C-alpha positions as CSV (number, residue, x, y, z in Angstrom):
1,M,0.0,0.0,0.0
2,L,1.1,3.5,-0.7
3,A,2.0,5.5,2.4
4,K,-0.7,8.1,3.2
5,E,1.7,11.1,2.5
6,Y,2.5,9.7,-0.9
7,V,-1.1,9.1,-2.0
8,P,-1.8,11.2,-5.1
9,D,-4.6,13.8,-4.7
10,Y,-6.7,12.1,-7.4
11,C,-7.0,9.0,-5.2
12,R,-8.8,11.1,-2.6
13,R,-11.5,12.4,-4.9
14,S,-14.9,10.8,-5.1
15,T,-14.8,10.8,-8.9
16,L,-11.9,10.5,-11.2
17,I,-12.1,11.1,-14.9
18,L,-9.0,10.0,-17.0
19,G,-8.6,11.1,-20.6
20,C,-6.4,8.4,-22.1
21,G,-4.6,8.4,-25.4
22,N,-1.7,9.7,-27.5
23,I,-2.3,13.1,-29.1
24,L,0.4,12.4,-31.6
25,F,-1.6,9.7,-33.4
26,G,-4.8,11.4,-34.6
27,D,-8.0,10.1,-33.1
28,D,-6.1,8.4,-30.3
29,G,-6.1,11.8,-28.7
30,F,-9.8,11.6,-28.0
31,G,-9.4,11.1,-24.2
32,P,-7.1,14.0,-23.7
33,A,-9.4,16.2,-25.8
34,V,-12.4,15.3,-23.6
35,A,-10.3,16.1,-20.5
36,S,-9.3,19.5,-21.9
37,Y,-12.9,20.3,-23.0
38,L,-14.3,19.4,-19.5
39,L,-11.7,21.5,-17.8
40,S,-12.2,24.5,-20.0
41,R,-16.1,24.5,-20.3
42,Y,-17.5,22.8,-17.1
43,P,-17.4,23.7,-13.4
44,I,-15.5,20.9,-11.8
45,P,-16.5,20.1,-8.2
46,E,-13.8,20.0,-5.6
47,D,-14.4,16.3,-4.9
48,M,-13.7,15.4,-8.5
49,A,-10.5,15.2,-10.6
50,V,-10.2,15.4,-14.3
51,V,-6.7,14.2,-15.5
52,D,-5.2,14.1,-19.0
53,A,-3.6,10.7,-18.5
54,G,-2.1,10.6,-21.9
55,T,-0.2,7.4,-22.3
56,G,0.4,7.0,-18.5
57,V,-3.0,5.5,-17.5
58,R,-1.4,2.3,-16.2
59,E,0.7,4.1,-13.7
60,I,-2.4,6.0,-12.5
61,L,-4.4,2.8,-12.2
62,M,-1.5,1.2,-10.3
63,D,-1.5,4.1,-7.9
64,L,-5.3,3.6,-7.4
65,A,-4.9,-0.2,-7.0
66,L,-2.2,0.3,-4.3
67,S,-3.9,3.2,-2.5
68,E,-6.1,2.6,0.5
69,E,-8.1,5.7,-0.6
70,K,-9.9,5.3,-3.9
71,P,-12.5,7.3,-5.8
72,K,-16.1,5.9,-5.7
73,K,-16.4,6.4,-9.5
74,L,-13.7,6.1,-12.2
75,I,-14.5,7.2,-15.8
76,L,-11.9,6.4,-18.4
77,V,-12.2,8.1,-21.8
78,D,-10.4,6.6,-24.8
79,A,-10.6,5.9,-28.5
80,M,-11.3,2.2,-29.1
81,E,-11.9,0.2,-32.3
82,A,-15.3,-1.3,-32.1
83,G,-16.3,-1.7,-35.7
84,Q,-18.7,1.3,-35.5
85,P,-18.9,4.4,-37.6
86,P,-16.1,7.0,-36.7
87,G,-17.2,9.2,-33.8
88,T,-19.6,6.7,-32.3
89,I,-19.7,6.9,-28.5
90,T,-19.9,3.6,-26.6
91,I,-20.3,3.0,-22.8
92,L,-18.6,-0.2,-21.6
93,S,-17.8,-2.0,-18.4
94,P,-14.4,-3.6,-17.7
95,D,-15.9,-7.0,-18.4
96,S,-16.7,-6.1,-21.9
97,L,-13.1,-5.2,-22.9
98,P,-11.4,-7.5,-25.3
99,H,-9.0,-10.0,-23.8
100,S,-6.5,-10.0,-26.7
101,K,-3.2,-8.2,-26.4
102,I,-2.6,-5.5,-28.9
103,T,0.6,-3.7,-30.0
104,S,-0.4,-0.1,-29.5
105,F,-0.9,1.6,-26.1
106,S,-4.5,1.5,-25.0
107,L,-6.7,1.1,-21.9
108,H,-8.1,-2.1,-23.6
109,Q,-4.8,-3.9,-23.4
110,V,-4.8,-7.0,-21.1
111,P,-2.8,-5.6,-18.2
112,T,-4.8,-2.5,-18.0
113,S,-8.2,-4.2,-18.4
114,L,-7.2,-6.5,-15.5
115,L,-6.3,-3.6,-13.3
116,L,-9.7,-2.1,-14.1
117,K,-11.5,-5.3,-13.1
118,E,-9.5,-5.5,-9.9
119,L,-10.4,-1.9,-9.0
120,E,-14.0,-2.6,-9.6
121,E,-14.2,-6.0,-7.8
122,L,-11.7,-5.6,-5.0
123,G,-11.6,-1.8,-4.7
124,K,-15.3,-1.3,-5.0
125,V,-14.8,1.4,-7.5
126,E,-17.5,1.9,-10.1
127,V,-15.7,1.9,-13.5
128,I,-17.2,3.4,-16.6
129,L,-15.4,3.3,-19.9
130,L,-16.4,6.0,-22.4
131,T,-15.0,5.3,-25.8
132,A,-15.2,6.8,-29.3
133,Q,-14.7,4.9,-32.5
134,P,-11.7,6.4,-34.2
135,Q,-10.7,6.6,-37.8
136,P,-7.8,4.3,-38.5
137,F,-4.8,5.4,-36.4
138,P,-2.0,6.9,-38.6
139,Q,1.3,5.1,-39.1
140,E,3.2,8.3,-38.5
141,V,2.8,11.3,-36.2
142,R,-0.4,13.2,-37.0
143,I,-1.7,15.6,-34.4
144,G,-5.4,16.4,-34.5
145,L,-8.7,14.6,-34.3
146,S,-10.8,13.6,-37.4
147,L,-14.0,15.7,-37.8
148,E,-16.2,12.8,-36.6
149,V,-14.2,12.3,-33.4
150,Q,-13.8,16.0,-32.8
151,E,-17.7,16.2,-32.9
152,A,-17.8,13.3,-30.4
153,V,-15.9,15.3,-27.7
154,P,-18.8,17.5,-26.6
155,R,-21.2,14.6,-26.7
156,A,-18.9,12.6,-24.4
157,C,-18.7,15.6,-22.0
158,E,-22.6,15.8,-22.1
159,F,-22.7,12.1,-21.1
160,I,-20.3,12.8,-18.2
161,A,-22.4,15.8,-17.1
162,S,-25.5,13.6,-17.2
163,Q,-23.9,11.3,-14.6
164,E,-24.8,13.9,-12.0
165,I,-21.2,14.3,-10.9
166,L,-20.7,17.8,-12.3
167,G,-23.5,19.2,-10.2
168,L,-25.3,20.4,-13.4
């Protein structure tokens, strides 16, 4: 367990929203874009944290797993291939994540999905996965979201606001 003085502040919040993804690979930057949109356009209550986790979500999830203090609700926002039209928003549970290992970083890789399941089952954290169907990820660096995924950002934020955690 993490010593109390080393517990990150986000572990102490009742709700934690993590925007996951790599902004250098097109629509993979969906999660960070949602975090930025929330922080710039919504009043964030004091007992909530919104974090642009970028590609460091596993480290944050490990902190949560090791901490005695955990949020009651964890919302992870990421781009995920689901065979839907680009920009389609999907709400998933950790149990619905694919079990296959993939080569690019993502919250749906096996080690991360197992951490999410452990947080939910053992840590009693409600885990919600908010995903958007991306265009195919580019093979080289390309900053910026496709139009379809860019339009999904405010819809994702509206869903988060509808969860009655933003006090709206």
